[in-house]
C-alpha positions in Angstrom: 207.3 30.6 245.8 206.3 30.9 242.3 203.4 28.9 241.0 203.9 26.8 238.0 202.5 27.2 234.7 201.0 24.4 232.9 201.9 23.8 229.4 198.5 22.1 228.5 196.6 24.2 226.1 193.2 25.5 226.8 190.3 23.4 225.7 188.7 24.7 222.5 184.8 24.9 222.8 183.0 22.6 220.4 181.9 24.2 217.2 178.2 25.0 217.0 178.0 23.7 213.5 177.6 20.0 214.6 174.1 20.4 213.2 174.0 18.9 209.6 171.2 21.2 208.6 172.9 24.1 209.7 176.1 23.1 207.8 174.2 22.6 204.8 172.6 26.0 205.0 175.9 27.7 205.5 177.3 25.8 202.3 174.3 26.9 200.2 174.9 30.5 201.4 178.6 30.3 200.6 177.8 28.6 197.1 175.1 31.4 196.6 177.8 33.9 197.4 180.2 32.6 194.9 177.6 32.4 192.2 176.9 36.2 192.6 180.6 36.9 192.2 180.9 34.5 189.1 177.6 35.9 187.7 179.1 39.6 188.0 182.2 38.4 186.4 180.5 36.9 183.4 178.2 39.6 183.1 181.2 42.3 182.7 183.0 39.9 180.3 179.7 39.7 178.1 179.4 43.4 178.4 183.3 43.6 177.0 182.3 41.6 174.0 179.4 43.7 172.9 176.7 42.6 175.1 176.5 39.0 174.0 178.5 36.0 173.6 177.4 35.7 170.0 178.8 39.1 169.2 177.0 42.1 168.2 174.4 40.8 165.9 172.7 38.7 168.4 168.8 39.3 168.9 166.8 39.8 172.0 165.7 36.2 172.2 169.4 34.8 171.9 170.3 37.3 174.7 167.6 36.0 177.2 168.6 32.4 176.2 172.3 33.2 176.8 171.5 34.8 180.0 169.7 31.9 181.2 172.6 29.7 180.2 174.9 32.0 182.0 172.9 31.6 185.2 172.8 27.8 185.1 176.7 27.6 184.2 177.2 29.9 187.2 175.1 27.7 189.5 177.1 24.8 188.4 180.5 26.4 188.8 179.7 27.8 192.4 178.4 24.2 193.3 182.0 22.9 192.2 183.5 25.8 194.1 185.8 26.8 191.2 187.1 29.8 192.9 187.7 28.0 196.2 185.5 30.7 198.1 183.3 28.0 199.6 186.1 25.9 200.9 187.9 29.0 202.3 184.8 30.2 204.0 184.2 26.9 205.3 187.6 26.8 207.1 187.4 30.4 208.4 184.2 30.2 209.8 
């Protein structure tokens, strides 16, 4: 006699991310990763414009201020998941 095969799917193990602190740390790491990518994109874009968002006549002080503004903008963009990297990583991992 042939044994019957059950159509019931195997139970999936519980996700270890049930810890809220671990989830928050992972999300922060994902946001940091997205910020790195966005920062690199903006840096390359700024380089293609002659080194400054203000053009070639920007001084060293203006460049420093613009770089700080870029860093802040990148943090905000990453926290809002503008590229969708955070959302994608949360689903995959």
